[in-house]
C-alpha positions as CSV (number, residue, x, y, z in Angstrom):
1,N,0.0,0.0,0.0
2,F,3.0,2.3,-0.4
3,D,2.7,2.5,-4.1
4,R,3.2,5.9,-5.6
5,T,2.5,5.6,-9.3
6,H,4.2,8.9,-10.3
7,M,7.1,10.5,-8.5
8,F,9.2,13.5,-9.8
9,V,12.2,14.5,-7.8
10,S,14.6,17.3,-8.8
11,S,17.5,18.7,-6.8
12,H,19.9,21.6,-7.2
13,V,23.1,22.8,-5.6
14,W,24.5,26.3,-6.4
15,E,27.7,27.6,-5.0
16,L,28.0,31.4,-5.3
17,P,30.9,32.2,-7.6
18,F,32.6,34.6,-5.1
19,G,35.6,34.1,-2.8
20,Q,38.9,32.4,-2.8
21,G,39.3,29.9,-5.7
22,K,36.1,31.1,-7.4
23,R,35.5,33.3,-10.5
24,Y,34.8,36.7,-8.8
25,L,36.0,38.6,-5.8
26,K,38.9,36.3,-5.1
27,T,40.5,38.5,-2.4
28,G,39.5,41.3,0.0
29,P,36.7,41.9,2.4
30,A,34.0,41.3,-0.2
31,S,35.5,37.9,-0.8
32,Y,35.2,37.0,2.8
33,I,31.6,38.2,3.1
34,L,30.2,36.8,-0.2
35,G,32.4,33.7,-0.5
36,G,31.6,30.2,0.8
37,W,27.8,30.4,0.3
38,Q,25.8,27.4,-1.1
39,V,22.1,27.2,-1.9
40,N,20.4,23.8,-2.2
41,G,16.9,22.5,-2.8
42,I,14.9,19.4,-3.5
43,L,11.5,19.5,-5.2
44,R,9.2,16.5,-5.0
45,A,5.9,16.0,-6.7
46,V,4.2,12.7,-5.8
47,S,0.9,11.1,-6.8
48,G,-1.5,9.8,-4.2
49,A,-1.2,6.6,-2.2
50,P,-3.7,3.7,-2.6
51,V,-6.7,3.3,-0.3
52,N,-8.5,0.1,0.5
53,V,-12.3,0.5,0.8
54,V,-13.3,-1.9,3.5
55,A,-16.3,-2.8,5.6
56,D,-16.5,-4.1,9.2
57,A,-15.7,-7.8,9.4
58,G,-18.6,-8.7,11.7
59,P,-21.4,-9.2,9.1
60,C,-19.3,-11.6,7.1
61,N,-18.8,-13.9,10.1
62,C,-15.1,-13.8,9.7
63,P,-13.7,-12.5,13.0
64,G,-10.1,-11.3,12.9
65,N,-10.2,-10.7,9.1
66,G,-11.1,-7.7,7.0
67,N,-13.8,-7.4,4.5
68,Y,-13.9,-5.3,1.4
69,A,-16.9,-3.1,0.5
70,N,-19.2,-3.6,-2.5
71,V,-18.6,-1.4,-5.5
72,I,-22.0,-0.3,-6.9
73,G,-20.9,2.4,-9.3
74,P,-17.9,4.2,-10.9
75,V,-15.5,6.0,-8.5
76,Q,-15.6,9.7,-9.0
77,Y,-13.1,12.0,-7.3
78,I,-14.5,15.2,-5.8
79,G,-11.1,16.3,-4.4
80,N,-12.2,18.1,-1.2
81,T,-10.3,18.0,2.0
82,G,-11.3,18.6,5.7
83,P,-14.0,17.5,8.0
84,G,-17.4,17.2,6.3
85,Q,-15.8,17.4,2.8
86,F,-15.5,14.3,0.6
87,W,-12.4,13.2,-1.4
88,F,-14.5,10.8,-3.6
89,D,-18.2,10.1,-4.2
90,T,-19.0,7.6,-1.4
91,S,-22.3,6.6,-3.1
92,A,-20.1,4.3,-5.3
93,F,-19.7,1.9,-2.3
94,R,-21.8,0.1,0.3
95,A,-21.3,-2.5,3.0
96,P,-21.9,-6.1,1.8
97,A,-24.9,-8.1,2.9
98,P,-24.6,-10.2,6.1
99,N,-22.5,-13.4,5.7
100,S,-21.0,-12.3,2.4
101,F,-17.8,-10.7,1.2
102,G,-17.6,-7.5,-0.7
103,N,-16.5,-7.3,-4.4
104,A,-14.1,-4.3,-4.2
105,G,-10.5,-5.1,-5.0
106,R,-7.5,-3.8,-3.2
107,N,-6.6,-0.1,-3.7
108,V,-9.6,0.9,-5.8
109,V,-9.2,4.6,-4.6
110,R,-6.2,6.9,-4.6
111,G,-5.6,9.5,-2.0
112,P,-4.2,13.0,-2.7
113,G,-0.7,13.5,-4.0
114,F,1.5,16.3,-2.8
115,T,4.3,18.7,-3.8
116,N,7.1,19.6,-1.5
117,Y,10.1,21.9,-1.6
118,D,13.0,21.6,0.8
119,F,15.5,24.4,0.9
120,S,18.9,25.0,2.6
121,V,21.6,27.6,2.7
122,F,25.2,26.7,3.8
123,R,28.1,29.0,4.6
124,N,31.6,27.6,4.8
125,F,34.3,29.5,6.8
126,K,37.9,28.3,6.1
127,F,40.6,28.6,8.7
128,K,44.2,28.0,7.6
129,E,44.4,25.1,5.1
130,R,43.0,22.2,7.1
131,Y,40.0,23.6,9.1
132,E,36.6,24.6,8.0
133,V,33.4,25.5,9.9
134,E,30.1,25.0,8.1
135,F,26.9,26.8,9.2
136,R,23.7,25.3,7.8
137,T,20.1,26.5,7.7
138,E,17.6,23.8,6.4
139,L,13.9,24.4,5.8
140,Y,11.8,21.3,5.2
141,N,8.6,22.0,3.4
142,L,9.6,25.6,2.8
143,T,6.1,26.7,1.6
144,N,4.4,25.0,4.5
145,T,2.0,23.3,2.1
146,P,-0.3,20.8,3.8
147,H,0.2,17.2,2.7
148,W,-3.2,15.6,3.2
149,N,-3.4,12.0,4.5
150,N,-5.6,9.4,2.8
151,P,-9.3,9.5,3.2
152,Q,-11.1,7.2,5.7
153,G,-11.7,4.0,3.8
154,N,-14.3,2.1,6.0
155,V,-17.8,2.4,4.7
156,N,-19.1,1.9,8.2
157,S,-17.3,5.0,9.5
158,G,-19.1,8.3,9.9
159,Q,-16.0,9.9,8.2
160,F,-16.0,7.5,5.2
161,G,-14.5,9.3,2.2
162,Q,-13.3,12.3,4.2
163,I,-9.7,13.5,4.8
164,T,-9.4,14.8,8.3
165,S,-5.7,15.2,8.9
166,A,-2.4,16.3,7.2
167,F,1.3,15.8,7.8
168,G,4.5,17.5,6.8
169,E,4.4,20.9,8.4
170,R,7.4,23.2,7.9
171,E,10.5,22.4,9.9
172,V,13.5,24.6,10.4
173,Q,16.9,23.2,11.4
174,F,20.2,24.9,12.1
175,A,23.5,23.1,12.3
176,L,27.2,23.9,12.9
177,R,29.9,21.5,11.7
178,F,33.6,21.6,12.3
179,L,35.6,19.9,9.5
180,F,39.3,19.0,9.8
């Protein structure tokens, strides 16, 4: 159930062309201020994860096992998120009759995909020839875009077809490394 049909990942690293050993401002105070900077990023665009549409196992007289729902129509995506909003048309499913199994297969619905951009800035300070201090600022999910979880997949739930939670809030991290 961790299948992601489509995944695009692109990364970049850009060292500013200033400072000792670079193209511009090789010496002087401007070299010290503008040299040693690096900008990095990772862009990810991912399609939605699969969702199993299930029903309570009690009516099928199969304790300890799951039961799939019955599919009674085509699955249509509405695309709404949040409590009371539906990701897909729930009228396409219903609970199976008592003592029977549902006809839905695995992963008949897909949850929402997401796009994420992680960004970082590094600054290297060189001391003598052998020593270096690296200061890092890293921002995960720079745009603080919500990444919605999958919708509730149990036809017996009051929240069936609804997405009520998200993950991946922005995180900021600072680090200082001493290299020798």
